[in-house]
N, CA, C and O atoms as a GROMACS GRO file, in nm:
protein
  448
    1MET      N    1   0.086  -0.109   0.006
    1MET     CA    2   0.002   0.001  -0.003
    1MET      C    3   0.107   0.141  -0.024
    1MET      O    4   0.219   0.136   0.026
    2ASN      N    5   0.080   0.213  -0.068
    2ASN     CA    6   0.148   0.340  -0.095
    2ASN      C    7   0.044   0.471  -0.065
    2ASN      O    8  -0.077   0.467  -0.044
    3ILE      N    9   0.131   0.588  -0.069
    3ILE     CA   10   0.064   0.700  -0.003
    3ILE      C   11  -0.038   0.744  -0.118
    3ILE      O   12  -0.141   0.804  -0.088
    4ASP      N   13  -0.008   0.712  -0.251
    4ASP     CA   14  -0.152   0.764  -0.323
    4ASP      C   15  -0.275   0.650  -0.311
    4ASP      O   16  -0.394   0.682  -0.314
    5HIS      N   17  -0.239   0.548  -0.300
    5HIS     CA   18  -0.359   0.464  -0.287
    5HIS      C   19  -0.418   0.540  -0.149
    5HIS      O   20  -0.533   0.581  -0.157
    6LEU      N   21  -0.342   0.563  -0.014
    6LEU     CA   22  -0.432   0.611   0.078
    6LEU      C   23  -0.501   0.754   0.051
    6LEU      O   24  -0.597   0.794   0.118
    7LYS      N   25  -0.445   0.826  -0.052
    7LYS     CA   26  -0.556   0.925  -0.040
    7LYS      C   27  -0.674   0.928  -0.114
    7LYS      O   28  -0.755   1.020  -0.108
    8LEU      N   29  -0.687   0.798  -0.206
    8LEU     CA   30  -0.796   0.770  -0.270
    8LEU      C   31  -0.925   0.723  -0.151
    8LEU      O   32  -1.044   0.751  -0.170
    9LEU      N   33  -0.885   0.665  -0.057
    9LEU     CA   34  -0.973   0.602   0.005
    9LEU      C   35  -1.074   0.730   0.088
    9LEU      O   36  -1.062   0.852   0.087
   10SER      N   37  -1.175   0.642   0.157
   10SER     CA   38  -1.278   0.756   0.216
   10SER      C   39  -1.243   0.762   0.349
   10SER      O   40  -1.163   0.678   0.390
   11LEU      N   41  -1.290   0.851   0.430
   11LEU     CA   42  -1.270   0.857   0.580
   11LEU      C   43  -1.299   0.736   0.668
   11LEU      O   44  -1.225   0.712   0.763
   12ASP      N   45  -1.409   0.654   0.640
   12ASP     CA   46  -1.446   0.562   0.701
   12ASP      C   47  -1.331   0.418   0.673
   12ASP      O   48  -1.307   0.323   0.748
   13GLU      N   49  -1.288   0.445   0.563
   13GLU     CA   50  -1.190   0.311   0.514
   13GLU      C   51  -1.034   0.371   0.600
   13GLU      O   52  -0.955   0.299   0.661
   14LEU      N   53  -1.024   0.513   0.580
   14LEU     CA   54  -0.893   0.535   0.683
   14LEU      C   55  -0.895   0.491   0.815
   14LEU      O   56  -0.806   0.424   0.867
   15LEU      N   57  -1.008   0.535   0.875
   15LEU     CA   58  -1.031   0.535   1.028
   15LEU      C   59  -1.057   0.355   1.052
   15LEU      O   60  -1.060   0.313   1.168
   16LYS      N   61  -1.073   0.269   0.951
   16LYS     CA   62  -1.088   0.144   0.957
   16LYS      C   63  -0.916   0.098   0.960
   16LYS      O   64  -0.865   0.041   1.056
   17ILE      N   65  -0.853   0.129   0.857
   17ILE     CA   66  -0.716   0.100   0.877
   17ILE      C   67  -0.616   0.149   0.991
   17ILE      O   68  -0.509   0.094   1.020
   18HIS      N   69  -0.687   0.290   1.068
   18HIS     CA   70  -0.611   0.322   1.145
   18HIS      C   71  -0.649   0.218   1.281
   18HIS      O   72  -0.574   0.177   1.370
   19ASP      N   73  -0.743   0.202   1.268
   19ASP     CA   74  -0.774   0.097   1.420
   19ASP      C   75  -0.720  -0.033   1.402
   19ASP      O   76  -0.698  -0.096   1.505
   20GLU      N   77  -0.691  -0.093   1.283
   20GLU     CA   78  -0.594  -0.191   1.241
   20GLU      C   79  -0.479  -0.171   1.290
   20GLU      O   80  -0.433  -0.236   1.383
   21VAL      N   81  -0.429  -0.091   1.240
   21VAL     CA   82  -0.271  -0.045   1.269
   21VAL      C   83  -0.242  -0.040   1.426
   21VAL      O   84  -0.163  -0.110   1.489
   22THR      N   85  -0.324   0.057   1.473
   22THR     CA   86  -0.362   0.056   1.613
   22THR      C   87  -0.348  -0.068   1.714
   22THR      O   88  -0.268  -0.073   1.807
   23ALA      N   89  -0.438  -0.166   1.680
   23ALA     CA   90  -0.450  -0.260   1.752
   23ALA      C   91  -0.332  -0.377   1.726
   23ALA      O   92  -0.313  -0.468   1.806
   24LYS      N   93  -0.246  -0.357   1.585
   24LYS     CA   94  -0.137  -0.465   1.572
   24LYS      C   95  -0.058  -0.391   1.630
   24LYS      O   96   0.019  -0.469   1.687
   25LEU      N   97  -0.015  -0.245   1.660
   25LEU     CA   98   0.068  -0.196   1.728
   25LEU      C   99   0.054  -0.221   1.878
   25LEU      O  100   0.162  -0.233   1.936
   26SER      N  101  -0.044  -0.230   1.948
   26SER     CA  102  -0.081  -0.246   2.074
   26SER      C  103  -0.011  -0.375   2.106
   26SER      O  104   0.084  -0.396   2.181
   27ASP      N  105  -0.098  -0.474   2.013
   27ASP     CA  106  -0.052  -0.621   2.045
   27ASP      C  107   0.101  -0.651   2.017
   27ASP      O  108   0.145  -0.736   2.094
   28THR      N  109   0.185  -0.607   1.933
   28THR     CA  110   0.335  -0.612   1.923
   28THR      C  111   0.407  -0.540   2.064
   28THR      O  112   0.495  -0.594   2.132
   29MET      N  113   0.359  -0.434   2.083
   29MET     CA  114   0.418  -0.320   2.205
   29MET      C  115   0.384  -0.414   2.331
   29MET      O  116   0.466  -0.408   2.422
   30LEU      N  117   0.270  -0.503   2.351
   30LEU     CA  118   0.238  -0.600   2.476
   30LEU      C  119   0.333  -0.719   2.460
   30LEU      O  120   0.401  -0.756   2.556
   31ALA      N  121   0.338  -0.768   2.364
   31ALA     CA  122   0.439  -0.906   2.343
   31ALA      C  123   0.600  -0.854   2.351
   31ALA      O  124   0.694  -0.920   2.394
   32GLU      N  125   0.605  -0.719   2.299
   32GLU     CA  126   0.767  -0.716   2.336
   32GLU      C  127   0.765  -0.658   2.473
   32GLU      O  128   0.863  -0.680   2.544
   33LYS      N  129   0.676  -0.594   2.514
   33LYS     CA  130   0.715  -0.561   2.678
   33LYS      C  131   0.685  -0.686   2.750
   33LYS      O  132   0.732  -0.672   2.863
   34ALA      N  133   0.636  -0.787   2.739
   34ALA     CA  134   0.633  -0.938   2.794
   34ALA      C  135   0.738  -0.985   2.802
   34ALA      O  136   0.784  -1.039   2.903
   35ARG      N  137   0.810  -0.965   2.665
   35ARG     CA  138   0.964  -1.037   2.655
   35ARG      C  139   1.057  -0.980   2.709
   35ARG      O  140   1.150  -1.043   2.761
   36LEU      N  141   1.050  -0.822   2.708
   36LEU     CA  142   1.167  -0.762   2.802
   36LEU      C  143   1.150  -0.799   2.940
   36LEU      O  144   1.249  -0.827   3.009
   37GLU      N  145   1.032  -0.803   2.988
   37GLU     CA  146   0.999  -0.805   3.128
   37GLU      C  147   1.038  -0.943   3.176
   37GLU      O  148   1.083  -0.949   3.290
   38GLU      N  149   1.027  -1.078   3.093
   38GLU     CA  150   1.092  -1.216   3.118
   38GLU      C  151   1.246  -1.190   3.116
   38GLU      O  152   1.326  -1.226   3.203
   39ARG      N  153   1.270  -1.130   3.014
   39ARG     CA  154   1.441  -1.082   2.991
   39ARG      C  155   1.521  -1.015   3.116
   39ARG      O  156   1.639  -1.032   3.145
   40LEU      N  157   1.417  -0.928   3.186
   40LEU     CA  158   1.495  -0.884   3.323
   40LEU      C  159   1.468  -0.945   3.436
   40LEU      O  160   1.538  -0.925   3.535
   41ARG      N  161   1.355  -1.033   3.438
   41ARG     CA  162   1.319  -1.114   3.587
   41ARG      C  163   1.465  -1.231   3.540
   41ARG      O  164   1.527  -1.258   3.642
   42LYS      N  165   1.509  -1.281   3.451
   42LYS     CA  166   1.580  -1.366   3.447
   42LYS      C  167   1.746  -1.290   3.468
   42LYS      O  168   1.831  -1.351   3.534
   43ILE      N  169   1.768  -1.195   3.424
   43ILE     CA  170   1.901  -1.138   3.460
   43ILE      C  171   1.903  -1.071   3.626
   43ILE      O  172   2.000  -1.063   3.702
   44GLY      N  173   1.759  -1.028   3.650
   44GLY     CA  174   1.772  -1.024   3.818
   44GLY      C  175   1.769  -1.151   3.890
   44GLY      O  176   1.809  -1.143   4.006
   45MET      N  177   1.729  -1.275   3.847
   45MET     CA  178   1.736  -1.400   3.912
   45MET      C  179   1.899  -1.416   3.919
   45MET      O  180   1.960  -1.427   4.025
   46ALA      N  181   1.957  -1.417   3.797
   46ALA     CA  182   2.088  -1.457   3.760
   46ALA      C  183   2.158  -1.335   3.874
   46ALA      O  184   2.237  -1.387   3.953
   47HIS      N  185   2.145  -1.230   3.886
   47HIS     CA  186   2.242  -1.128   3.961
   47HIS      C  187   2.218  -1.179   4.101
   47HIS      O  188   2.318  -1.194   4.170
   48GLU      N  189   2.075  -1.214   4.164
   48GLU     CA  190   2.081  -1.228   4.286
   48GLU      C  191   2.171  -1.368   4.302
   48GLU      O  192   2.263  -1.373   4.384
   49VAL      N  193   2.136  -1.484   4.215
   49VAL     CA  194   2.222  -1.600   4.263
   49VAL      C  195   2.380  -1.578   4.266
   49VAL      O  196   2.451  -1.633   4.351
   50THR      N  197   2.435  -1.484   4.155
   50THR     CA  198   2.578  -1.450   4.185
   50THR      C  199   2.621  -1.372   4.294
   50THR      O  200   2.735  -1.376   4.342
   51ARG      N  201   2.502  -1.282   4.344
   51ARG     CA  202   2.539  -1.219   4.464
   51ARG      C  203   2.546  -1.268   4.598
   51ARG      O  204   2.609  -1.218   4.691
   52LEU      N  205   2.454  -1.400   4.599
   52LEU     CA  206   2.439  -1.470   4.705
   52LEU      C  207   2.551  -1.584   4.712
   52LEU      O  208   2.573  -1.636   4.822
   53GLU      N  209   2.633  -1.631   4.583
   53GLU     CA  210   2.728  -1.708   4.570
   53GLU      C  211   2.878  -1.651   4.603
   53GLU      O  212   2.984  -1.706   4.634
   54ARG      N  213   2.849  -1.550   4.587
   54ARG     CA  214   2.982  -1.462   4.600
   54ARG      C  215   3.022  -1.440   4.747
   54ARG      O  216   2.953  -1.382   4.832
   55LYS      N  217   3.167  -1.505   4.768
   55LYS     CA  218   3.201  -1.485   4.920
   55LYS      C  219   3.292  -1.366   4.949
   55LYS      O  220   3.377  -1.318   4.874
   56ARG      N  221   3.255  -1.325   5.079
   56ARG     CA  222   3.316  -1.192   5.120
   56ARG      C  223   3.499  -1.225   5.126
   56ARG      O  224   3.550  -1.327   5.172
   57ARG      N  225   3.563  -1.124   5.072
   57ARG     CA  226   3.688  -1.163   5.102
   57ARG      C  227   3.746  -1.149   5.254
   57ARG      O  228   3.718  -1.066   5.341
   58GLN      N  229   3.837  -1.255   5.255
   58GLN     CA  230   3.910  -1.270   5.371
   58GLN      C  231   4.007  -1.180   5.415
   58GLN      O  232   4.098  -1.161   5.334
   59TYR      N  233   4.012  -1.118   5.523
   59TYR     CA  234   4.127  -1.047   5.560
   59TYR      C  235   4.193  -1.091   5.667
   59TYR      O  236   4.139  -1.150   5.761
   60PRO      N  237   4.348  -1.058   5.656
   60PRO     CA  238   4.406  -1.125   5.779
   60PRO      C  239   4.349  -1.041   5.938
   60PRO      O  240   4.320  -0.922   5.940
   61PRO      N  241   4.345  -1.103   6.021
   61PRO     CA  242   4.344  -1.054   6.170
   61PRO      C  243   4.440  -0.929   6.180
   61PRO      O  244   4.555  -0.925   6.137
   62VAL      N  245   4.374  -0.831   6.243
   62VAL     CA  246   4.461  -0.706   6.283
   62VAL      C  247   4.467  -0.689   6.407
   62VAL      O  248   4.358  -0.682   6.464
   63ARG      N  249   4.583  -0.677   6.483
   63ARG     CA  250   4.624  -0.647   6.615
   63ARG      C  251   4.563  -0.497   6.649
   63ARG      O  252   4.569  -0.398   6.575
   64PRO      N  253   4.506  -0.505   6.773
   64PRO     CA  254   4.468  -0.372   6.819
   64PRO      C  255   4.580  -0.276   6.857
   64PRO      O  256   4.680  -0.319   6.914
   65LYS      N  257   4.563  -0.127   6.821
   65LYS     CA  258   4.661  -0.025   6.829
   65LYS      C  259   4.623   0.071   6.948
   65LYS      O  260   4.707   0.133   7.013
   66TYR      N  261   4.486   0.076   6.970
   66TYR     CA  262   4.459   0.159   7.081
   66TYR      C  263   4.375   0.109   7.177
   66TYR      O  264   4.287   0.031   7.142
   67ARG      N  265   4.386   0.144   7.303
   67ARG     CA  266   4.312   0.072   7.416
   67ARG      C  267   4.257   0.187   7.504
   67ARG      O  268   4.318   0.287   7.542
   68ASN      N  269   4.131   0.153   7.528
   68ASN     CA  270   4.053   0.252   7.635
   68ASN      C  271   4.119   0.223   7.770
   68ASN      O  272   4.130   0.111   7.820
   69PRO      N  273   4.167   0.353   7.828
   69PRO     CA  274   4.236   0.349   7.978
   69PRO      C  275   4.119   0.311   8.083
   69PRO      O  276   4.156   0.270   8.193
   70ASN      N  277   3.983   0.320   8.058
   70ASN     CA  278   3.918   0.313   8.166
   70ASN      C  279   3.867   0.181   8.148
   70ASN      O  280   3.788   0.151   8.239
   71ASN      N  281   3.887   0.076   8.049
   71ASN     CA  282   3.835  -0.033   8.028
   71ASN      C  283   3.937  -0.117   7.953
   71ASN      O  284   3.908  -0.111   7.833
   72PRO      N  285   4.042  -0.191   7.975
   72PRO     CA  286   4.139  -0.238   7.906
   72PRO      C  287   4.088  -0.317   7.791
   72PRO      O  288   4.147  -0.326   7.684
   73MET      N  289   3.958  -0.383   7.824
   73MET     CA  290   3.900  -0.492   7.715
   73MET      C  291   3.888  -0.420   7.610
   73MET      O  292   3.907  -0.475   7.502
   74GLU      N  293   3.859  -0.295   7.613
   74GLU     CA  294   3.816  -0.216   7.494
   74GLU      C  295   3.935  -0.154   7.412
   74GLU      O  296   4.014  -0.064   7.442
   75THR      N  297   3.920  -0.238   7.287
   75THR     CA  298   4.039  -0.178   7.187
   75THR      C  299   4.002  -0.175   7.057
   75THR      O  300   3.893  -0.206   7.009
   76TRP      N  301   4.108  -0.133   7.000
   76TRP     CA  302   4.072  -0.063   6.825
   76TRP      C  303   4.171  -0.088   6.745
   76TRP      O  304   4.275  -0.027   6.773
   77SER      N  305   4.174  -0.159   6.652
   77SER     CA  306   4.279  -0.152   6.574
   77SER      C  307   4.306  -0.048   6.472
   77SER      O  308   4.401  -0.068   6.397
   78GLY      N  309   4.241   0.054   6.460
   78GLY     CA  310   4.259   0.165   6.379
   78GLY      C  311   4.160   0.160   6.267
   78GLY      O  312   4.159   0.258   6.193
   79ARG      N  313   4.089   0.076   6.247
   79ARG     CA  314   4.057   0.064   6.089
   79ARG      C  315   3.910   0.070   6.130
   79ARG      O  316   3.887   0.063   6.251
   80GLY      N  317   3.786   0.084   6.028
   80GLY     CA  318   3.692   0.127   6.023
   80GLY      C  319   3.610   0.244   6.154
   80GLY      O  320   3.687   0.330   6.196
   81ARG      N  321   3.515   0.247   6.194
   81ARG     CA  322   3.458   0.356   6.247
   81ARG      C  323   3.532   0.366   6.389
   81ARG      O  324   3.579   0.268   6.446
   82VAL      N  325   3.535   0.475   6.428
   82VAL     CA  326   3.588   0.541   6.568
   82VAL      C  327   3.504   0.471   6.685
   82VAL      O  328   3.386   0.504   6.688
   83PRO      N  329   3.547   0.377   6.783
   83PRO     CA  330   3.452   0.346   6.845
   83PRO      C  331   3.414   0.425   6.953
   83PRO      O  332   3.489   0.510   7.000
   84ARG      N  333   3.294   0.402   6.998
   84ARG     CA  334   3.222   0.492   7.129
   84ARG      C  335   3.298   0.554   7.224
   84ARG      O  336   3.293   0.675   7.244
   85TRP      N  337   3.386   0.460   7.298
   85TRP     CA  338   3.482   0.504   7.370
   85TRP      C  339   3.564   0.618   7.338
   85TRP      O  340   3.579   0.710   7.419
   86LEU      N  341   3.621   0.617   7.222
   86LEU     CA  342   3.716   0.681   7.176
   86LEU      C  343   3.670   0.829   7.114
   86LEU      O  344   3.758   0.915   7.100
   87LYS      N  345   3.558   0.853   7.083
   87LYS     CA  346   3.495   0.985   7.049
   87LYS      C  347   3.496   1.071   7.154
   87LYS      O  348   3.562   1.173   7.132
   88PRO      N  349   3.439   1.062   7.272
   88PRO     CA  350   3.415   1.187   7.353
   88PRO      C  351   3.568   1.216   7.396
   88PRO      O  352   3.593   1.331   7.431
   89GLN      N  353   3.664   1.128   7.397
   89GLN     CA  354   3.807   1.145   7.447
   89GLN      C  355   3.896   1.241   7.351
   89GLN      O  356   3.985   1.319   7.387
   90LEU      N  357   3.856   1.217   7.236
   90LEU     CA  358   3.909   1.281   7.095
   90LEU      C  359   3.840   1.424   7.088
   90LEU      O  360   3.906   1.523   7.056
   91ARG      N  361   3.714   1.431   7.116
   91ARG     CA  362   3.638   1.572   7.127
   91ARG      C  363   3.688   1.673   7.231
   91ARG      O  364   3.707   1.794   7.222
   92GLY      N  365   3.704   1.576   7.343
   92GLY     CA  366   3.753   1.632   7.462
   92GLY      C  367   3.933   1.726   7.464
   92GLY      O  368   3.974   1.801   7.552
   93GLY      N  369   3.996   1.690   7.350
   93GLY     CA  370   4.095   1.745   7.342
   93GLY      C  371   4.232   1.634   7.318
   93GLY      O  372   4.339   1.667   7.267
   94ARG      N  373   4.197   1.495   7.369
   94ARG     CA  374   4.301   1.424   7.362
   94ARG      C  375   4.364   1.377   7.226
   94ARG      O  376   4.299   1.402   7.124
   95LYS      N  377   4.464   1.323   7.216
   95LYS     CA  378   4.510   1.281   7.086
   95LYS      C  379   4.532   1.155   7.083
   95LYS      O  380   4.579   1.098   7.181
   96LEU      N  381   4.497   1.077   6.949
   96LEU     CA  382   4.485   0.926   6.914
   96LEU      C  383   4.614   0.840   6.978
   96LEU      O  384   4.612   0.723   7.015
   97ASP      N  385   4.730   0.935   6.979
   97ASP     CA  386   4.860   0.864   7.017
   97ASP      C  387   4.857   0.862   7.168
   97ASP      O  388   4.952   0.813   7.229
   98ASP      N  389   4.727   0.926   7.250
   98ASP     CA  390   4.744   0.901   7.424
   98ASP      C  391   4.699   0.751   7.403
   98ASP      O  392   4.758   0.681   7.486
   99PHE      N  393   4.612   0.674   7.320
   99PHE     CA  394   4.555   0.538   7.341
   99PHE      C  395   4.626   0.429   7.266
   99PHE      O  396   4.575   0.317   7.265
  100LEU      N  397   4.743   0.453   7.201
  100LEU     CA  398   4.835   0.348   7.169
  100LEU      C  399   4.845   0.249   7.264
  100LEU      O  400   4.835   0.280   7.382
  101ILE      N  401   4.864   0.131   7.229
  101ILE     CA  402   4.901   0.031   7.313
  101ILE      C  403   5.058   0.047   7.287
  101ILE      O  404   5.117   0.100   7.192
  102ALA      N  405   5.113  -0.026   7.418
  102ALA     CA  406   5.278  -0.007   7.388
  102ALA      C  407   5.340  -0.056   7.286
  102ALA      O  408   5.419   0.012   7.221
  103SER      N  409   5.313  -0.173   7.260
  103SER     CA  410   5.384  -0.237   7.135
  103SER      C  411   5.320  -0.180   7.001
  103SER      O  412   5.380  -0.213   6.899
  104ALA      N  413   5.227  -0.115   6.989
  104ALA     CA  414   5.204  -0.017   6.861
  104ALA      C  415   5.244   0.094   6.859
  104ALA      O  416   5.230   0.153   6.752
  105PHE      N  417   5.304   0.162   6.965
  105PHE     CA  418   5.377   0.268   6.992
  105PHE      C  419   5.504   0.247   6.944
  105PHE      O  420   5.538   0.306   6.842
  106ASP      N  421   5.605   0.149   7.019
  106ASP     CA  422   5.681   0.104   6.957
  106ASP      C  423   5.744   0.105   6.821
  106ASP      O  424   5.852   0.153   6.786
  107GLN      N  425   5.647   0.038   6.748
  107GLN     CA  426   5.628  -0.001   6.583
  107GLN      C  427   5.594   0.116   6.524
  107GLN      O  428   5.638   0.138   6.411
  108LYS      N  429   5.516   0.207   6.584
  108LYS     CA  430   5.501   0.350   6.523
  108LYS      C  431   5.644   0.442   6.537
  108LYS      O  432   5.674   0.526   6.452
  109ARG      N  433   5.708   0.419   6.629
  109ARG     CA  434   5.837   0.504   6.662
  109ARG      C  435   5.948   0.455   6.564
  109ARG      O  436   6.037   0.527   6.519
  110HIS      N  437   5.928   0.292   6.529
  110HIS     CA  438   6.041   0.273   6.479
  110HIS      C  439   6.015   0.291   6.299
  110HIS      O  440   6.108   0.268   6.222
  111MET      N  441   5.905   0.326   6.257
  111MET     CA  442   5.854   0.362   6.129
  111MET      C  443   5.892   0.492   6.095
  111MET      O  444   5.897   0.526   5.977
  112THR      N  445   5.924   0.582   6.205
  112THR     CA  446   5.900   0.731   6.154
  112THR      C  447   6.082   0.777   6.203
  112THR      O  448   6.124   0.891   6.184
   0.00000   0.00000   0.00000
């Protein structure tokens, strides 16, 4: 069907073709949407399986560098978040070096 043929059609015939094209496009779009949703579902499942199978990297144990003078059982390696017991001490003006464990202090002194 070419443009010249469409010019010869009546309004009713053009509306009928419009309805047929609209219905065909709608069906095609719904089928494509379903196909894409299925693909996304498979990809999502594959991603979940990969995420669940992935193991966390093992880090070597780290010795503590800092100790709470009020409770010697509380220590910190210097990695990660600053512990609760240390935050108010640092805000109060004390230095991190004030809490060094003796062996960690010796190591730090030899490095500089």
